[in-house]
C-alpha positions as CSV (number, residue, x, y, z in Angstrom):
1,M,0.1,-0.2,0.0
2,L,1.3,3.5,-1.0
3,I,1.3,6.5,1.9
4,S,1.7,9.7,0.6
5,A,4.6,11.6,2.0
6,G,2.2,14.5,3.7
7,L,0.0,11.4,5.3
8,T,3.2,9.8,6.7
9,A,4.0,13.0,8.5
10,V,1.0,13.7,10.2
11,L,1.0,10.2,11.3
12,F,4.5,10.2,12.4
13,C,3.6,14.1,14.5
14,Q,0.3,11.9,16.0
15,A,2.7,8.9,17.1
16,A,5.1,11.5,18.6
17,A,2.5,13.5,20.7
18,N,0.9,10.6,21.8
19,N,4.0,8.8,23.3
20,V,6.3,11.4,24.7
21,P,5.9,11.6,28.6
22,E,5.1,14.9,30.2
23,S,8.3,14.2,32.4
24,S,10.7,14.1,29.8
25,Q,9.9,17.0,28.4
26,D,11.9,20.4,28.6
27,K,10.5,22.7,30.9
28,S,12.5,25.7,29.7
29,G,10.6,25.4,26.4
30,L,6.8,25.9,26.2
31,R,4.4,25.8,28.9
32,I,0.7,25.1,28.4
33,Y,-1.7,25.3,30.9
34,L,-5.3,23.8,29.4
35,P,-8.6,25.1,31.5
36,R,-11.7,22.9,31.3
37,E,-13.8,24.9,29.5
38,V,-13.0,28.3,27.2
39,S,-15.7,30.5,25.7
40,V,-14.3,32.3,23.0
41,G,-15.4,35.5,21.0
42,N,-15.6,33.6,17.5
43,G,-15.6,30.4,15.6
44,E,-12.0,30.3,14.1
45,L,-9.7,28.6,17.1
46,N,-6.3,29.0,18.0
47,L,-4.0,27.5,20.7
48,G,-3.7,30.9,22.1
49,Q,-7.3,31.4,23.0
50,V,-7.9,27.8,24.2
51,G,-4.6,27.5,26.6
52,I,-2.4,29.9,28.4
53,L,0.9,29.8,27.0
54,R,4.3,30.8,28.9
55,G,7.7,30.2,28.0
56,E,10.2,31.3,25.0
57,D,8.4,34.1,23.3
58,A,9.8,32.8,20.1
59,L,7.8,29.5,20.7
60,V,4.8,31.1,22.8
61,A,4.2,33.4,19.4
62,K,4.3,30.4,17.2
63,A,2.3,28.0,19.2
64,G,-0.4,30.6,19.9
65,G,-1.4,30.8,16.2
66,I,-1.6,27.3,15.6
67,A,-5.4,26.3,14.1
68,L,-7.2,24.1,16.3
69,G,-10.7,24.0,14.3
70,R,-13.7,25.7,13.9
71,I,-16.9,26.1,15.6
72,S,-19.8,26.5,12.9
73,S,-22.8,27.9,14.7
74,P,-23.9,29.5,18.4
75,G,-24.2,26.9,20.7
76,Q,-21.5,24.4,19.4
77,S,-18.9,23.1,21.5
78,L,-15.8,21.5,20.6
79,V,-13.2,19.3,22.6
80,I,-9.6,19.7,22.5
81,D,-7.7,17.0,24.2
82,R,-4.0,17.0,25.0
83,P,-3.0,14.4,22.3
84,T,-4.5,16.9,20.0
85,V,-2.5,19.8,21.3
86,L,0.8,17.9,21.1
87,S,0.3,16.8,17.7
88,R,-0.5,20.1,16.1
89,L,2.5,21.4,17.8
90,A,4.5,18.9,17.0
91,C,3.3,19.0,13.1
92,S,3.9,22.8,13.2
93,G,7.7,22.2,14.0
94,I,7.8,22.8,17.7
95,P,9.1,19.7,19.1
96,V,7.2,17.8,21.6
97,S,10.2,17.9,24.0
98,K,9.8,21.3,24.7
99,V,6.2,21.3,25.6
100,I,4.9,20.9,29.1
101,L,1.2,20.5,29.3
102,T,-0.5,21.4,32.7
103,G,-4.3,21.6,33.2
104,A,-7.0,19.8,32.4
105,Q,-6.8,16.6,30.2
106,E,-9.3,17.8,27.5
107,T,-11.0,21.5,27.4
108,T,-14.6,22.1,26.1
109,V,-14.1,25.2,23.9
110,R,-17.4,27.2,23.4
111,Q,-18.2,30.1,21.3
112,Q,-19.4,33.5,22.8
113,H,-22.9,34.2,22.2
114,R,-26.2,35.6,23.1
115,V,-29.2,34.1,22.7
116,V,-32.8,36.1,22.5
117,S,-35.5,33.6,22.9
118,A,-38.9,33.6,21.8
119,D,-40.5,35.1,25.1
120,E,-38.2,38.1,24.8
121,F,-39.4,38.8,21.6
122,V,-43.0,38.3,22.6
123,S,-42.3,40.8,25.1
124,L,-40.8,43.3,23.4
125,A,-43.4,43.4,21.0
126,S,-46.1,43.6,23.7
127,S,-44.2,46.7,25.0
128,F,-44.5,48.2,21.4
129,L,-48.4,47.5,20.9
130,E,-48.5,49.3,24.4
131,N,-47.7,52.4,23.0
132,H,-48.9,51.8,19.2
133,R,-52.3,50.5,19.5
134,P,-53.6,49.4,16.0
135,G,-57.2,51.0,17.2
136,T,-58.3,53.3,20.2
137,S,-60.5,50.3,21.5
138,V,-58.1,48.1,21.6
139,S,-58.3,46.6,25.1
140,R,-55.6,43.7,25.2
141,W,-53.6,41.1,23.3
142,T,-52.7,37.7,23.1
143,A,-49.6,36.1,21.3
144,T,-51.0,33.6,18.9
145,R,-47.6,32.9,17.1
146,K,-44.1,32.9,18.8
147,P,-40.9,33.2,16.5
148,E,-37.5,31.2,17.0
149,G,-35.3,32.0,19.2
150,L,-31.9,33.8,18.2
151,A,-28.6,33.0,18.9
152,I,-26.0,36.1,18.0
153,P,-22.3,34.9,17.9
154,G,-19.8,37.1,19.2
155,T,-20.0,39.6,22.3
156,H,-22.4,42.5,21.1
157,N,-22.9,45.2,23.9
158,D,-24.7,47.5,21.2
159,I,-27.8,45.3,20.0
160,R,-30.5,47.0,19.0
161,F,-34.2,46.0,18.2
162,S,-36.5,47.8,16.0
163,P,-40.0,46.8,16.3
164,R,-42.7,48.0,13.8
165,L,-46.8,47.1,13.1
166,S,-46.8,45.1,9.7
167,E,-49.8,44.1,7.8
168,S,-52.2,41.6,8.9
169,S,-54.8,39.5,7.0
170,A,-57.1,39.7,9.8
171,T,-58.6,42.8,11.4
172,N,-58.9,41.4,14.7
173,Q,-55.1,40.7,14.6
174,A,-52.1,42.6,14.8
175,R,-48.1,41.7,13.4
176,V,-45.2,43.1,14.7
177,E,-42.1,43.0,12.8
178,I,-38.8,43.2,15.0
179,T,-35.5,43.8,13.4
180,V,-32.2,42.9,15.0
181,F,-29.4,44.7,14.7
182,A,-25.6,44.0,16.1
183,A,-22.6,46.2,15.5
184,G,-25.1,48.4,12.9
185,K,-25.9,45.9,10.9
186,K,-29.1,44.1,10.4
187,I,-28.9,40.5,11.4
188,A,-32.3,39.0,11.7
189,V,-36.0,39.7,11.3
190,R,-38.8,38.0,13.7
191,D,-42.7,38.2,13.6
192,V,-44.6,37.9,16.5
193,M,-48.5,37.7,15.9
194,F,-51.2,38.6,18.6
195,A,-55.0,37.9,18.8
196,L,-56.6,41.4,19.8
197,K,-59.9,42.3,21.9
198,Y,-61.9,45.3,21.6
199,N,-63.9,47.6,23.9
200,C,-67.5,47.7,22.5
201,R,-70.9,49.2,23.7
202,Q,-73.9,47.0,24.5
203,A,-77.9,48.1,25.2
204,V,-79.2,45.5,27.2
205,T,-82.5,45.8,28.5
206,K,-83.2,46.4,31.9
207,T,-86.6,45.2,32.2
208,D,-89.0,43.2,30.3
209,I,-90.1,45.2,27.2
210,A,-93.3,44.5,25.1
211,A,-93.4,44.6,21.2
212,G,-93.8,47.8,19.7
213,Q,-92.6,49.9,22.9
214,T,-89.9,52.6,22.6
215,I,-86.1,52.2,23.6
216,T,-85.4,54.8,26.1
217,P,-82.8,55.3,29.0
218,E,-85.2,53.9,31.5
219,N,-85.7,50.7,30.0
220,V,-82.4,50.1,28.4
221,E,-78.8,50.1,29.7
222,I,-75.6,50.9,27.5
223,K,-72.7,48.4,28.9
224,T,-69.2,48.1,28.0
225,T,-67.8,44.7,27.0
226,E,-65.0,42.8,25.5
227,S,-65.3,41.4,21.6
228,N,-63.0,39.9,19.4
229,Y,-63.9,42.3,16.6
230,P,-64.0,46.3,16.7
231,E,-67.6,48.1,17.5
232,P,-69.2,48.9,14.0
233,A,-68.1,52.5,13.0
234,D,-71.9,53.2,12.3
235,W,-73.0,52.1,16.0
236,T,-75.6,54.8,17.9
237,L,-77.3,55.0,20.7
238,P,-80.7,52.9,20.1
239,Y,-83.0,55.3,22.2
240,G,-86.4,56.1,20.0
241,L,-86.2,52.8,18.1
242,V,-89.3,50.3,18.9
243,T,-89.0,46.6,19.6
244,R,-90.0,44.4,16.8
245,H,-91.4,41.5,19.5
246,R,-91.1,41.3,23.2
247,L,-87.6,41.5,24.8
248,P,-86.9,39.6,28.1
249,A,-84.7,41.7,30.7
250,N,-80.9,41.1,30.4
251,T,-81.6,40.9,26.4
252,V,-78.8,42.4,24.4
253,L,-80.4,44.7,21.4
254,R,-79.4,43.4,18.0
255,P,-80.5,44.9,14.5
256,N,-83.5,42.3,14.4
257,T,-85.0,42.7,17.8
258,V,-85.5,46.8,17.3
259,G,-86.4,49.0,14.0
260,P,-87.3,52.5,13.7
261,S,-90.6,54.1,15.1
262,A,-94.1,53.7,13.1
263,L,-94.1,56.7,10.6
264,P,-97.1,59.1,11.7
265,V,-100.5,59.3,9.5
266,L,-99.8,62.1,7.3
267,V,-103.4,62.0,5.8
268,T,-106.9,61.2,7.1
269,R,-110.0,60.2,5.8
270,N,-112.0,63.2,4.3
271,Q,-108.7,65.5,4.6
272,T,-108.5,67.8,1.9
273,V,-105.2,67.4,0.0
274,A,-103.1,68.8,-3.0
275,I,-102.8,66.7,-5.7
276,K,-99.6,67.5,-7.6
277,V,-98.2,66.7,-10.8
278,E,-94.7,67.8,-11.5
279,R,-92.3,66.9,-14.1
280,P,-89.5,68.7,-15.4
281,G,-90.8,72.5,-16.2
282,L,-94.3,71.2,-15.5
283,L,-96.2,71.7,-12.4
284,I,-100.2,70.9,-12.0
285,T,-102.0,71.2,-8.6
286,A,-105.7,70.2,-8.1
287,V,-107.4,70.0,-4.7
288,G,-108.6,66.4,-3.5
289,Q,-110.3,65.1,-0.8
290,A,-108.9,61.8,0.7
291,M,-111.1,58.8,0.8
292,D,-108.5,56.8,2.9
293,E,-105.9,57.4,5.8
294,G,-102.1,56.7,5.4
295,K,-98.6,57.7,5.6
296,A,-95.9,58.6,3.6
297,G,-95.4,56.1,0.9
298,D,-98.9,54.7,1.4
299,Y,-101.5,54.5,-1.8
300,I,-104.9,55.9,-0.9
301,K,-108.0,57.1,-2.8
302,V,-108.4,60.7,-3.9
303,R,-111.5,62.3,-5.2
304,N,-110.8,65.5,-7.3
305,V,-113.1,68.3,-6.1
306,D,-113.4,69.9,-9.4
307,S,-113.9,66.6,-11.8
308,Q,-115.5,64.5,-8.5
309,R,-113.4,61.8,-10.5
310,V,-111.7,59.2,-7.7
311,I,-107.9,58.7,-8.6
312,L,-105.2,56.6,-6.9
313,T,-102.4,58.3,-5.7
314,K,-99.2,58.3,-3.6
315,I,-98.8,60.0,-0.3
316,N,-95.9,62.2,-0.4
317,A,-93.5,63.8,2.7
318,D,-95.0,66.7,2.8
319,G,-98.6,65.7,2.8
320,S,-99.5,66.3,-0.6
321,V,-100.6,63.4,-3.2
322,E,-99.3,62.6,-6.7
323,P,-101.4,60.1,-9.0
324,A,-100.3,56.8,-9.1
325,L,-99.1,55.8,-12.9
């Protein structure tokens, strides 16, 4: 089997590192202390980050720059043991006979990072909504979808969060978009969805109300309640409306339970009325006598006083009538 020269050198270095006893090493050369755990600022590891190096300046400078691997993501850890350190030193031209290793048998290396949890994003978004409510009647909100947490590698003292209201497909939801900046650069965006609750007014009967009765402050109370949807823009106090059927006490008034009051009778039987025929550029009037009574919009029979002819007419809002054609 053929073995390349490069591979032979690596195997030789590893064998040498594993076989040299610590007691035989030259203590005047390079002394390396390995702690049990180390946190580093970036993912590219070298021996100077992992161990504490003492000894000859040239050896310390050379050994400190020896690469030991790479941490690819925040939260990941890497274990460096003594044989690995000695192997890398030997392969970099530093004889193991000049090295003294002390401390732990292996070192666990982790990258320094800050984790922003999902609950922190929800708290940030909720605080933003407190000062930027999507509607004046919004009473409270509940997070319905939390974002993923965010691990920010390195040590940053200038992490900044920029929340804003974003468009939502539903009227009773709010979406807060949070942009994360570190060292002045945008590094991530997280969305938090909230279900909204609204303060709405309701008219509730105080007592039993018979059909055809007028709604007044005496028989109806206006209460504020919480709803999943905002109050209709055209909501008005129901005073003056008339019940369509009997309403028991503590009944919430709905559009189908009340309506406008009955129109008054404008024309009575035998009343003298004005008969009008009005067209663009033409107005004809006559005097008539009502043969029926009715309200605005009703059709009644009227006798023309001059011709004694009886015609069918429609009552206008001003009390006059016009022939039904």
